[in-house]
N, C-alpha and C positions, 0 to 999 in steps of 0.2 A: 504494500500500500504506500502511496506517496506521502509526502510530509504535510499535505494539506488536509489532514483528517478533520481539522477544526472547521473546514468548509463543507464537510460531507455529512449526510444523514442517511441512515438506513430506514426505509419505510416498510413496515410490516402491515400489509393491507388486507382487510376482510378475512382475517384468520379467526373468525368467529365460529363457534360450534354450529350455529344454525346454517352457516354457509358451507363449511368444509366437511361436516360429519358424513354426508352421503357420497363423498368422492371415493372412487375406487382406490386411489393412491393416497388416501387420507394420512396414514401413518408415515408414509415416505415423505410427503410434502411437509408435514409438520416437523419431521426430523431434520430435513434440510434447512428449513427456515430457522429452526432452533440453533443449528450450527452457524448460520449467518449472523444471528443475534449474538451468540457467544463470541464470534470473531470481532464483530463491531464493538462490543463492550470491551474486549481485550485491547482494542486499538483506540479507545476513548472516542469512538464515533457515536454520536447520539442515535438512539433507536426511537423512532416515532411510530406509534401504533395508530392505525386508521381503521375505524369501524363505521359501518353504515348503521344509522340509528334514526329513530323518529319519536315524536311525542306519542302519548297514548292516543289511539284512534287514527294515527298517522295522517294528521291534517295536512302535512307537507306533500302528500302524494295525490296527484291528480289522476282521475280515471283515464286521462289521455296518455298517461305514462305506461307504455306497454310492459316495461320491466317490473316496475314497482306496484302497479295496480293489482296484479295477481297476488302479490305478497300481502297487500292491504286486506284483501278478502280472506286469505288463509290465516292471517295473524290477528284477526278481529278479537278473538277471545284469549290471546296469549299475552303474557307479560312482556312488555317492550324490553325490560331489563334482561330477561332471559335470552332474548334474541341478540343482545349485544355482548354476551359473554365470550371472551377470548379463550381459545383452547389453552389448557394449562401447560402444554408442551412449549408454547411460545409466549407465555404470559409476561406482561411488563413487571419490572421490579419497582419498588417505591422510588418516586422521583422521575420516572419515565412518563412521557407525555402521551395521552390518548386523545386523538382527534376524532370528532364525530362528524361524518359527512352525511349529506342528504340525497346524493345521487351516485352514479357510478364513479365519477372522478373524485379523487381524494380532495380536490380543491373546492368542489361545488357544495355550497352551504356550510363550509367549515372555516375554521380559522387557521388552516394549514399555512397559508402564505404569510400571515402575520407572524406565526411561530418561526418559520424559516428565515424571514427577514430579521427578526429580533436576534436570532442566533448567528446571523451572517452566513447562512448555508446557501451554497450555490450548486453543489453536486448532490444529486439524489440517486440512491441505489434502491431499486424497486424489487419487492418480493410480494407474493400474495396470490389470491384466488379471486377472480378468474383472469387468466391471461387475456381473454377477449372482453372482459368487463373492466374492473378497476385498474388493471395494469395498462391496458390499451388507452383507456380514457385519461388516466393520470399522466401517462407518457406524452400523449398529444398535447394536453394542456400545459404540462411542465415545459415542453419544447417551445410552445408559443410564448411562454413567460421567460424564455432564455435560460433555463436551468440546464446544467450539464447532467446527462442521465446515463445511468448504467442499469441494465436489466439483468438480474441473475436468472438465467433461463431454467435452471434446475430448482429454483426456489419459487417458481410460478407453476401453475397447472390450470387445466381447463377440462371441462367435461368431455370435450372433443379434442383428442390429442392431435389430430390433423390440423385443426385451427391453431392450437398452441404452436405447432411446428412451423406453420406458414408465418405466423406473427413473429416468432423469435428468429427465424432464419431469413425471412424475406421482407417483412414490413418494418420491424423495429430498427434494424441497422441503419435506416435512413435518418433516424433522429436520435439514436442512442448507441452506446456500446453495449453489446450483448455478450455476457461472459457467463461461464459456469461459476459456481461457488468456489471451486478450487482455483480457477484462474483469478478470481477477484482477490482471494486470500494471498496469492503468490505474486500479485502485481507489484 
């Protein structure tokens, strides 16, 4: 890792039980992200956790929103707090920041950009679920905001592995460095 660790943050996105529990590679992805977190902590790289969350009744969700309107109907009788629980394998430690977003991108409806600016962070390392959701949306918005971006390809996953592969091999390299966890740790 280069000497600019103070300008870098690791984003751990949507690693909530409600999001990842049904993934076929659930334990594998949680383990890889846990390794990335341990490495970042050992290098004094801030780890920021991003969760998708809503108020009770999900008033932020329009029925026009194809992604979240189905969740609104399914979650009508569930505790919103339960939906936001981060998997214990990748849980934050005291003092680490949890950002709550309202849409796919980690920036939308959150204070992520304020936190990044306050800490002088210019380099983002992205991990999380799903590659075609939060990772893609956050990468695109971060690129438009002129952040330098690295995607850890084996610390992201998608329900459709072909989509994951197309994004990490063909789409993301136009706006980000795409590395494996091992490559990032040995950079």
